[in-house]
N, C-alpha and C positions, 0 to 999 in steps of 0.2 A: 239705757239698759245697763245692768250690772252683771258681771260674771259671778256665778255661784262660788261662794267661798270654798266649799269642798263637796264635789259630787260624791265622794266616798262616804262622807258623813251623812249626806242625804240618803244614800242607798242603805246605810246601816240603820238609819231612822225608819225607813220604809220597811226593811226586813224585820226589825224588832216589833214594829207595829203589827205587821202581819202575823208574826209568831205569837204575840200576846193575844190577838183576836182569835187565832186558831186554838190556842190553849184554852181560852175561856169558853168558846163555843163547844169544843170537843170534850171538855170536862164537866160542863154543866149537867148534861143528861145523866152520865154515870153517877155524879155526886148527888144530885137532887132526887132522881128517880130510883136509882138502884143502891144508893148509899155506899158507893165504893170508896174505900179509904184512899187509894192512889189519886183519885179525882179530887178529893178534898185537899190533898197536898199540892196539886197543880193549880187550883183556883187562886191562891194568893200570889202565885208567880206571874199570872197574866197581867194584873194591873201594874205590877212593877215594870214589866217589859213595856207595856203601853205608855206609862208615864216617862220612862227613860227615853222612849222613842220620841215623844212629844218634846221633851227637854232638848234632845239632840237637834230636832227640827228647828226649834226656836233659837238655839245657839247658832245654828248655821245661817238662819235668816238674819239674825242680828249682826253676825260677822259679815254677811254679804252687804247689808245696808250701810255698814260703817266704812266700807271701802269706797274708793272713788268710782264713779261710773266709767264704763269701758271707754267711751269717747274722750273723756278727760284724762284718763290714764295714758292713753296712746299719745295724746298731745303733750303731756308733761314729760314723757320719755324721749321725745324728739329734740 
């Protein structure tokens, strides 16, 4: 078992992913059906938020897997 590198980074990744998905879903109908200008401005923001969230998630996982496992970390500290 490995301890997560940063729970805060993981939470930020999850929050950004949810925000990006919400922006995409909430702005697709006004943009495509009603041709609302504000929705067309929000649509490009959603993939940026989602890709940033995935990048944060990958960074956190890579940083977690490069650390020593928890049982070896405790043994080397003693």
